[in-house]
C-alpha positions as CSV (number, residue, x, y, z in Angstrom):
1,R,3.7,2.2,31.9
2,A,5.3,1.2,28.4
3,L,5.9,4.7,27.3
4,D,7.6,5.0,31.0
5,D,10.0,1.8,30.4
6,L,10.8,2.7,26.8
7,D,11.7,6.9,28.2
8,T,14.2,5.3,30.6
9,A,15.5,2.3,28.0
10,L,16.1,5.3,25.9
11,G,18.0,7.5,28.6
12,L,20.4,5.1,29.0
13,S,20.7,4.0,25.1
14,P,19.4,7.1,23.3
15,S,20.9,6.0,20.2
16,D,19.2,2.6,20.3
17,A,16.8,2.5,16.8
18,R,14.7,-0.5,18.3
19,W,13.6,1.8,21.3
20,L,13.1,4.9,19.4
21,E,10.6,2.9,16.9
22,Q,8.8,1.1,19.5
23,R,7.9,4.8,21.2
24,A,6.8,6.0,18.0
25,L,4.6,2.8,17.6
26,I,2.9,3.4,21.0
27,L,2.7,7.2,20.3
28,A,1.3,6.9,16.8
29,R,-1.7,4.5,18.3
30,Q,-2.3,7.6,21.3
31,H,-2.8,9.8,18.0
32,H,0.6,11.9,19.4
33,L,1.6,11.9,15.6
34,D,4.5,14.6,15.9
35,A,6.3,12.9,18.4
36,A,6.0,9.5,16.6
37,E,7.7,11.0,13.9
38,A,10.5,12.8,15.6
39,D,11.3,9.4,16.9
40,L,11.4,7.6,14.0
41,D,13.7,10.6,12.3
42,A,15.9,9.6,15.2
43,A,15.8,6.1,14.7
44,V,16.3,6.3,10.7
45,A,19.3,8.4,11.5
46,C,20.5,6.4,14.3
47,A,20.1,3.2,11.8
48,E,21.6,5.2,8.9
49,A,24.5,6.2,11.1
50,A,25.1,2.6,12.1
51,A,25.3,1.3,8.7
52,E,27.9,4.3,7.9
53,K,30.0,3.0,10.9
54,R,29.9,-1.0,9.4
55,A,30.6,0.2,6.2
56,D,34.1,2.1,7.7
57,V,34.6,-1.2,9.7
58,A,34.7,-2.9,6.5
59,A,37.0,-0.4,4.6
60,G,39.6,-0.9,7.7
61,L,39.1,-4.8,7.5
62,E,39.9,-4.7,3.8
63,S,42.9,-2.7,4.2
64,A,44.1,-4.1,7.2
65,V,44.0,-8.2,7.3
66,L,41.3,-9.5,4.9
67,D,40.6,-9.4,1.2
68,A,37.0,-7.6,0.0
69,G,34.9,-11.0,0.1
70,D,36.5,-12.1,3.2
71,A,35.5,-8.8,4.7
72,A,31.9,-9.0,3.1
73,H,31.5,-12.2,4.5
74,V,32.1,-11.1,8.2
75,L,30.1,-8.3,8.4
76,A,27.3,-9.6,6.1
77,P,24.4,-10.9,9.0
78,G,25.0,-8.0,11.0
79,S,24.6,-5.2,8.0
80,A,22.1,-6.9,6.6
81,Q,20.1,-6.3,10.3
82,V,21.6,-2.6,9.8
83,A,20.2,-2.1,6.7
84,G,16.7,-3.5,7.7
85,A,16.1,-1.5,10.4
86,T,16.9,1.8,8.5
87,S,13.9,0.4,5.8
88,R,11.6,-0.4,8.4
89,A,12.0,2.8,10.5
90,L,11.4,4.5,6.8
91,H,8.1,2.2,6.4
92,K,6.8,3.5,10.1
93,R,7.6,6.8,9.4
94,A,6.0,6.8,5.8
95,A,2.8,5.7,7.7
96,V,3.1,8.3,10.3
97,R,3.3,10.7,7.8
98,F,0.1,9.1,5.6
99,L,-2.0,10.0,9.0
100,Q,-0.9,13.3,9.1
101,G,-2.0,14.0,5.8
102,R,1.7,14.4,4.0
103,Y,1.2,12.3,1.0
104,E,4.0,13.4,-1.1
105,E,6.5,12.9,1.9
106,S,4.6,9.8,2.8
107,A,4.9,8.3,-0.9
108,E,9.1,9.4,-0.8
109,D,9.6,7.3,2.2
110,L,8.3,4.2,0.5
111,A,9.8,4.9,-2.7
112,L,13.1,4.3,-0.9
113,V,12.2,1.0,0.6
114,L,10.5,-0.3,-2.3
115,A,13.4,0.5,-4.8
116,E,14.7,-2.5,-6.3
117,D,17.9,-1.8,-5.1
118,R,16.5,-1.7,-1.7
119,L,13.5,-4.2,-1.5
120,A,15.5,-7.0,-0.1
121,Q,16.3,-4.9,2.9
122,L,12.4,-4.6,3.9
123,E,11.3,-7.5,5.7
124,R,8.6,-9.3,3.9
125,E,6.0,-9.2,5.9
126,R,5.8,-5.7,5.2
127,R,6.0,-5.7,1.6
128,P,2.5,-6.0,0.9
129,A,1.7,-3.3,3.0
130,A,4.4,-0.5,2.4
131,H,2.8,-1.3,-1.3
132,F,-1.0,-1.0,0.0
133,L,0.5,2.4,1.8
134,L,1.8,3.8,-1.5
135,G,-0.7,3.1,-3.1
136,L,-2.8,4.8,-0.9
137,C,-0.9,8.0,-0.8
138,H,-1.3,8.0,-4.9
139,A,-5.1,7.6,-4.4
140,R,-5.1,10.4,-1.9
141,L,-3.2,12.6,-4.6
142,G,-5.7,11.6,-7.1
143,H,-3.2,9.7,-9.4
144,H,-5.4,6.5,-9.7
145,E,-3.0,4.8,-12.3
146,A,-0.4,5.0,-9.9
147,A,-2.6,4.1,-7.4
148,V,-3.7,1.2,-9.3
149,T,0.1,-0.3,-10.3
150,S,0.5,-0.1,-6.5
151,F,-2.3,-1.7,-5.0
152,N,-1.7,-4.8,-7.9
153,E,2.0,-5.8,-5.8
154,A,0.1,-5.6,-2.7
155,V,-2.6,-8.0,-3.6
156,A,-0.1,-10.0,-5.8
157,L,1.4,-10.5,-2.1
158,R,-1.7,-11.0,-0.5
159,P,-4.2,-11.9,-2.6
160,A,-6.7,-12.9,0.3
161,V,-6.9,-9.4,1.7
162,A,-9.9,-8.1,1.3
163,A,-9.4,-4.0,1.7
164,F,-6.1,-4.4,-0.9
165,R,-8.7,-5.7,-3.3
166,H,-11.5,-2.8,-2.2
167,E,-8.8,-0.2,-2.7
168,R,-8.2,-1.1,-6.1
169,A,-11.8,-1.3,-6.9
170,K,-12.2,2.1,-6.2
171,A,-9.1,3.1,-8.0
172,L,-10.0,1.1,-11.3
173,Q,-13.9,3.3,-11.0
174,L,-11.7,6.3,-11.1
175,C,-9.8,5.5,-14.1
176,R,-12.8,4.3,-15.6
177,E,-12.1,0.5,-15.7
178,H,-15.1,-0.4,-14.7
179,A,-15.5,-3.9,-15.8
180,A,-12.2,-4.6,-13.8
181,A,-14.0,-2.7,-10.8
182,V,-16.6,-5.1,-11.0
183,A,-14.2,-8.2,-10.9
184,D,-12.6,-6.8,-7.7
185,F,-15.9,-5.8,-5.7
186,T,-16.8,-9.1,-6.3
187,S,-13.9,-10.9,-5.0
188,V,-14.3,-8.8,-2.0
189,L,-18.0,-9.8,-1.4
190,Q,-17.3,-12.8,-1.9
191,R,-15.0,-12.7,1.4
192,Q,-17.4,-10.1,2.8
193,P,-20.6,-10.8,2.0
194,G,-22.2,-8.1,4.0
195,N,-20.0,-5.5,2.8
196,A,-22.6,-2.9,2.0
197,R,-19.9,-0.2,0.7
198,A,-18.6,-2.9,-1.5
199,R,-22.0,-3.6,-2.9
200,F,-22.8,-0.2,-3.4
201,R,-20.0,0.8,-5.4
202,R,-19.8,-2.4,-7.4
203,G,-23.6,-1.0,-8.3
204,F,-22.4,2.0,-9.9
205,A,-19.8,0.2,-11.6
206,F,-22.5,-1.8,-13.4
207,K,-24.5,1.1,-14.1
208,A,-21.2,2.5,-15.9
209,L,-21.1,-0.8,-17.8
210,G,-24.8,0.0,-19.0
211,E,-26.0,-3.5,-17.0
212,F,-29.1,-1.5,-15.0
213,D,-30.8,-3.9,-13.7
214,R,-27.8,-5.3,-11.5
215,A,-27.0,-2.2,-10.9
216,A,-30.5,-1.6,-9.0
217,E,-30.1,-4.8,-7.6
218,D,-26.9,-3.9,-6.1
219,F,-28.4,-0.6,-4.7
220,E,-30.8,-2.6,-3.1
221,G,-29.0,-5.1,-1.7
222,A,-26.5,-2.6,-0.5
223,K,-29.6,-1.2,1.6
224,L,-30.8,-4.0,2.9
225,L,-27.1,-4.3,4.3
226,D,-26.8,-1.5,6.1
227,P,-30.1,0.2,6.5
228,H,-29.2,2.6,8.7
229,A,-26.5,4.5,6.6
230,P,-28.0,7.3,4.9
231,E,-25.4,7.4,2.2
232,L,-26.8,4.0,0.3
233,V,-30.0,5.9,-0.1
234,L,-30.2,7.1,-3.6
235,N,-32.4,9.5,-5.8
236,Y,-32.7,7.5,-9.0
237,A,-34.0,10.2,-10.9
238,R,-30.5,12.3,-10.4
239,I,-27.9,9.3,-10.8
240,H,-28.2,8.6,-14.4
241,A,-25.2,11.3,-14.6
242,I,-22.9,9.3,-11.6
243,D,-20.6,6.8,-12.7
244,V,-18.5,6.5,-9.4
245,I,-19.1,8.0,-5.5
246,E,-16.9,8.4,-3.0
247,L,-17.9,7.4,0.1
248,C,-14.7,7.8,2.0
249,A,-11.5,8.5,1.5
250,P,-8.8,5.9,0.5
251,G,-7.6,4.3,3.2
252,D,-10.9,4.9,5.8
253,E,-13.0,1.8,5.0
254,P,-14.1,0.1,8.2
255,D,-11.6,-2.7,7.9
256,T,-8.2,-1.3,6.5
257,P,-5.5,-3.2,8.2
258,P,-3.3,-1.3,10.6
259,L,-0.9,1.4,9.0
260,I,1.4,0.9,11.2
261,F,3.1,-2.0,12.9
């Protein structure tokens, strides 16, 4: 029903970026990612065209009646809204591209919206999610140090979100920063005592640090938390050379927040 209503709205106003974004969101949640991306491509184009039109109006006002300062004052509220629409659509498109497995293109969109000269245009509530998504892109591409940097930004903005710390801990392990990984896994477990995967991974971080008793305690504790998960069962005779184990791809943890919203 919602899609039918949005189709009708876009039939009446095909260049309305807001309706394009809303339809893309529904399509993405129904796993129609190509159609969602097409709507977001159109939304970005419409928002950019609106920004250019507003710039032309500003130039006209400056030359006709107002000085540059007065023209900027008159147009500022609408200009900020238009710029925000572009950044919001880019963020949503980045999420869709990530879900399509197009991590480099997703990272390119995110680099645009998180650029220092453009960050203020992105809604505050989107900024932690954008940094987190960029970290996931880096992690999927194997750029683990860059992933840590992006996750640092996400954690700084939303320190209570366990998923942000969990992904940072995983990236820290792959950077061989095992002590820092232990700290993050411990923080996750303080918020989510039943998180078997975090406890299992922390066991490997303890093992890499030579704390074998604590490692064994975590391995056994993880099995007790999720006794039906075969991936948490270890053959101790064969793990001496393993410092890191990846149970799933970055962003595939059960508690990962919605990437597109």
